[in-house]
C-alpha positions in Angstrom: 76.6 116.0 89.6 78.9 116.2 92.5 81.0 119.4 91.5 82.3 121.8 94.2 82.8 125.4 92.8 84.6 128.3 94.3 84.5 131.4 92.0 86.0 134.7 92.5 86.3 137.6 90.0 89.4 136.6 88.7 89.8 132.5 89.2 87.4 129.5 89.2 88.3 126.4 91.1 86.3 123.2 90.2 86.6 120.0 92.6 85.2 116.6 91.9 85.6 113.7 94.1 85.2 110.3 92.8 83.8 111.2 89.4 80.8 109.8 87.4 80.1 110.0 83.8 77.8 112.9 84.3 80.7 114.9 85.7 83.0 114.0 82.9 80.6 114.9 80.1 80.1 118.3 82.0 83.8 118.9 81.5 83.7 118.1 78.1 80.8 120.4 77.2 81.8 123.1 79.0 85.7 123.3 78.6 86.3 121.2 75.4 88.9 119.1 77.2 90.5 116.1 74.9 88.3 112.9 75.2 91.3 110.9 76.2 92.3 113.0 79.1 88.7 112.8 80.4 88.6 109.0 80.1 91.8 109.0 82.1 89.8 110.7 84.9 87.5 108.0 85.0 89.7 105.0 85.3 92.3 104.3 88.1 95.3 104.2 85.8 97.9 105.1 88.6 100.1 106.3 86.0 101.4 110.0 86.4 101.7 111.7 82.9 101.4 115.4 81.4 99.9 116.7 78.3 100.2 120.2 77.0 97.5 121.9 74.7 97.0 125.6 73.5 94.6 126.5 76.2 95.3 124.2 79.1 97.6 121.7 80.8 96.4 118.3 82.2 98.6 116.0 84.2 98.1 113.3 86.9 100.1 112.6 89.8 99.7 109.8 92.6 100.2 110.4 96.4 100.5 108.1 99.3 97.4 107.4 101.4 97.8 105.5 104.7 95.2 102.7 105.3 94.8 102.5 109.2 93.2 99.2 109.1 95.6 97.4 107.0 98.5 99.8 107.9 99.6 99.9 104.2 100.5 102.5 101.9 98.3 102.9 99.0 98.0 105.1 96.0 95.8 107.9 95.6 95.4 109.4 92.1 94.9 113.3 91.6 94.0 114.7 88.1 94.8 118.3 87.1 93.3 120.6 84.6 94.8 124.2 84.6 93.9 126.9 82.4 94.4 130.8 82.4 91.7 131.4 85.0 90.8 128.1 86.2 91.9 125.1 88.2 89.9 121.8 88.0 91.2 119.0 90.5 89.6 115.3 90.4 90.5 112.9 93.2 89.5 109.2 94.1 88.8 110.4 97.6 91.8 108.6 99.3 93.7 111.7 100.1 91.6 114.4 102.2 94.1 117.0 101.4 92.5 118.9 98.5 88.9 118.5 100.0 90.0 120.1 103.4 91.9 122.9 101.4 88.9 123.5 99.3 86.5 123.7 102.1 89.1 126.0 103.9 88.8 128.5 101.0 85.2 128.2 100.7 84.4 129.2 104.3 87.3 131.4 105.0 87.6 134.8 103.1 91.1 135.4 104.2 92.2 132.2 102.8 90.4 132.6 99.5 91.7 136.3 99.2 95.3 135.1 99.8 95.1 132.1 97.1 92.6 133.3 94.6 92.7 137.1 94.4 95.9 137.3 92.4 94.3 136.3 89.2 96.9 133.6 88.6 95.6 129.9 88.6 99.0 128.7 88.9 99.5 130.3 92.2 96.6 128.0 93.6 98.0 125.0 92.1 101.1 125.7 93.7 99.5 125.7 97.0 97.4 122.5 96.4 100.8 120.7 95.5 102.3 122.0 98.5 99.9 120.9 100.7 99.8 117.3 99.2 103.7 117.2 99.6 103.1 118.1 103.4 100.4 115.5 103.7 103.1 112.8 102.8 105.5 114.0 105.8 103.7 112.3 108.6 103.7 109.0 106.8 107.4 109.4 106.5 107.6 110.0 110.1 105.6 107.1 110.8 107.7 104.8 108.7 111.1 106.2 110.5 109.5 105.5 113.8 108.7 101.8 112.9 112.2 101.4 111.8 113.5 103.0 115.1 111.2 100.3 117.0 112.7 97.6 114.9 116.1 98.8 115.7 115.3 98.6 119.5 113.7 95.3 119.5 116.2 93.6 117.3 118.5 92.6 119.7 115.9 91.5 122.3 115.5 88.1 121.3 112.5 89.0 119.0 113.9 88.0 115.7 111.3 85.9 114.4 108.5 88.3 115.5 110.4 90.9 113.7 110.3 89.2 110.3 107.0 90.1 109.5 107.4 93.7 110.8 110.4 94.1 108.6 108.7 92.8 105.5 105.5 95.1 106.3 107.8 98.2 106.4 109.8 97.3 103.5 106.7 96.9 101.4 105.4 100.2 102.4 108.8 101.9 101.5 108.5 100.2 98.3 105.0 101.5 97.3 105.9 104.7 98.5 108.7 105.1 96.3 106.7 103.7 93.4 104.0 106.1 94.0 106.4 109.2 94.4 109.3 108.3 91.7 107.5 110.2 88.7 106.8 113.3 90.6 110.4 114.9 89.8 109.5 114.5 86.0 105.9 115.7 86.1 107.2 118.9 88.0 110.2 119.5 85.6 107.7 119.3 82.4 105.4 121.7 84.2 107.9 124.3 84.9 109.0 124.1 81.2 105.6 125.0 80.4 106.2 128.6 81.5 106.4 130.0 78.1 102.4 129.6 78.0 100.4 132.7 78.7 99.4 131.5 82.0 102.9 130.2 83.6 104.9 133.1 84.5 108.4 133.1 84.8 108.2 133.9 88.6 106.5 130.9 89.2 109.7 129.1 88.8 110.8 130.0 92.3 107.6 128.5 93.6 108.0 125.3 91.6 111.4 125.2 92.2 110.5 124.7 95.9 108.2 122.1 95.1 110.8 120.2 93.1 113.2 120.5 96.1 110.6 119.0 98.3 110.2 116.3 95.8 113.8 115.3 95.8 114.0 115.7 99.7 111.1 113.2 100.1 113.1 110.8 97.4 116.3 111.2 99.6 114.2 110.4 102.8 112.8 107.4 100.9 116.3 106.2 100.0 117.6 106.6 103.4 114.6 104.4 104.8 115.1 101.8 102.3 118.9 101.4 103.0 118.0 101.4 106.8 115.3 98.7 106.5 117.6 96.6 104.2 120.3 96.8 106.7 117.9 95.8 109.7 116.7 93.2 107.6 120.3 91.7 107.1 121.1 92.0 110.8 117.8 90.2 111.8 118.5 87.2 109.4 121.9 87.1 110.7 121.0 86.8 114.2 118.2 84.0 113.1 120.8 82.1 111.3 123.4 82.4 114.2 120.6 81.2 116.7 119.9 78.1 114.1 123.5 77.4 114.1 123.9 77.2 118.0 120.8 75.1 117.9 122.4 72.8 115.3 125.7 72.7 117.2 123.8 71.9 120.2 122.0 68.9 118.6 125.2 67.7 116.8 127.1 67.8 120.0 124.5 65.6 121.7 124.3 63.3 118.9 128.1 62.9 118.9 128.1 62.3 122.7 125.3 59.7 122.4 126.8 57.6 119.8 129.5 56.0 121.8 127.0 55.5 124.6 125.0 53.7 122.1 127.5 51.6 120.7 128.6 50.6 123.9 124.8 49.4 125.1 124.5 47.6 121.8 127.8 45.6 122.2 127.0 44.7 125.6 123.4 43.8 124.7 124.5 40.9 122.2 123.6 37.6 123.4 127.1 36.5 123.2 128.1 33.7 125.6 131.2 35.3 127.0 130.7 38.9 127.6 133.1 40.8 130.0 131.6 42.1 133.2 128.1 40.3 132.3 126.9 38.0 135.2 129.2 39.4 137.9 127.7 41.5 140.8 126.8 45.1 140.1 127.4 44.4 136.3 124.5 47.0 135.4 126.5 50.0 137.3 129.6 48.9 135.9 128.3 49.3 132.3 126.6 52.6 133.3 129.7 54.1 134.8 131.8 53.0 131.8 129.1 54.9 129.7 129.1 58.1 131.9 132.8 57.9 131.7 132.8 58.2 128.0 130.3 60.6 127.8 132.1 62.9 130.2 135.3 62.5 128.2 133.6 63.7 125.1 132.3 66.6 127.1 135.5 67.8 128.4 137.1 67.2 125.0 134.6 69.4 123.3 134.8 72.0 126.0 138.6 72.2 125.4 138.0 72.9 121.9 135.6 75.5 122.6 132.8 73.8 121.0 130.5 74.2 123.8 
């Protein structure tokens, strides 16, 4: 079994990464958790939820994880079992935050005393959630930087190249919002459980901070969503404007060439009596006439400001 454990005189923290059936059966035997909760830990359901029982609270949260190879925001699931004197966390390994914090407490006595010696598992839970939230901030900064880069390039004639970049950034924002959208509800329900014997009233202050951070993250995502939508509309307008210029140029060329083609067709007929035909310099006379007609239309379009 791959179960990491930190135990002090007052609190136990178990952390399981990528759980198997063996770890789940161990939890069932030692802590008598509800079978449905344990089954949820095995499958990647990707659906935040919370369940309250007489001796523990079980809840699931999803957090964003950045895939450097695909440049995509992916969902990482973290399951929590919290009781009076223990905290059990189960993750899929996509988010290194919990593992790093666990190793910090395991190797650093000062940190272990700071977060695990007060006798309340809820303080430890708060710090885990707080660090998980902090983990999302660099990703928000990265998306913000991508949008700023798009803004700088959008008026440099790179409209077609930016289409894919804009859609890529927009997809990451949508995925980020989907991952974070249930956090506020779960935290509020967790705060409402303060009548439990292990959830103290004073913890509302701490979890209010978590709730405020959740709202701040959501507000940032809303702003990023509005910005990328605005730049997408701007980029599409620029592309449309350039296409209109191209179509206008092609239309002008077509209109100018129609009279020249008509004149050439008329004088190309095999009629017996055609003016200028057969005289000296007839080719240059026809060519000059065609050029005069073309110049007339060009001047006309110029005066109309169509060119």
